[in-house]
Every structure is written in C-alpha cells, then in structure tokens.
C-alpha positions, 0 to 999 in steps of 0.5 A: 974691509969690504966696500959698503956699496959692494956689500949692498949691491950683493944683498940687492942682487940676492933680493932681486933673485928671490923676488924673481923666484917668488914671481915665477912660483906665483905664475906657475901656481906652485907657490903653496906647495913650495912654500909649505913643503911636506917637511914644514907641514909634518912639523907644524900640522897634523897633515903630511902635505899641504895637499892633504891639509886642504883635502881634509878641509871643507873646501875643494880647491883646484886653483889659486882663485879657489883658494883666495875665495875661502873665507878668511875667518873660517880658514883661520879657524881651520888653521888654528884647529889643525896646526901650531899657528893661531891663524893663516897669516902666522902660518904663512909668515913662518913658512915664508921665513923658512922658504927664504932660509932655504933659498939663501942656503941658511 
C-alpha cells in the first residue's frame, strides 16, 4: 500500500513539470503548433496543420498578439465551419486534453 503523501507528491511533481513545459511553450511562441499538431488537425479539421488552417482563414497572423486580436465570435464561426467543434473553446479543450495525455505518455 502506498503512502498517500508520496502519491500526492508524485502527482504534484508531474503537474509542476507540465506547468513548466506549458509556460516554456508560451514564452517561445510555439504553443499553438504543439497543442494542435498535424495529427490533431487532420482528425478534427479539413486542414493538414494549424498553420494551413490559419492560412485559409481571413486573418493574417504572424504573432501571438495578432492571434489574440482576432474577434472571438468570428473565429468561433470559422472553427464551427471547418472543424468538428462548435467553437474555439471546445477545440482548444480537446487539444489540451490530448496534449496532456501525450505529456503523460497515456
């Protein structure tokens, strides 16, 4: 039987490491490409990659700030039309779950 403290300590270490990786991705500007790998995009969208998905949109985005400036309602409509998701929040949630599973080796 394992000690509950050790078990929680181990989970806490994993969570801390995942937070550090996520922060590193955000700092490097690579988060969207990593969270939305080609395999995810090919399963859930009509695009080969997140870059192709954005290139086919009406927005020209070259930075995180540019992406953040896209009107939420308009982007939700674009996502609903070109993916299996109703909006970007749903798409991001699924991608985040899959990213977490990859990080944990599940």
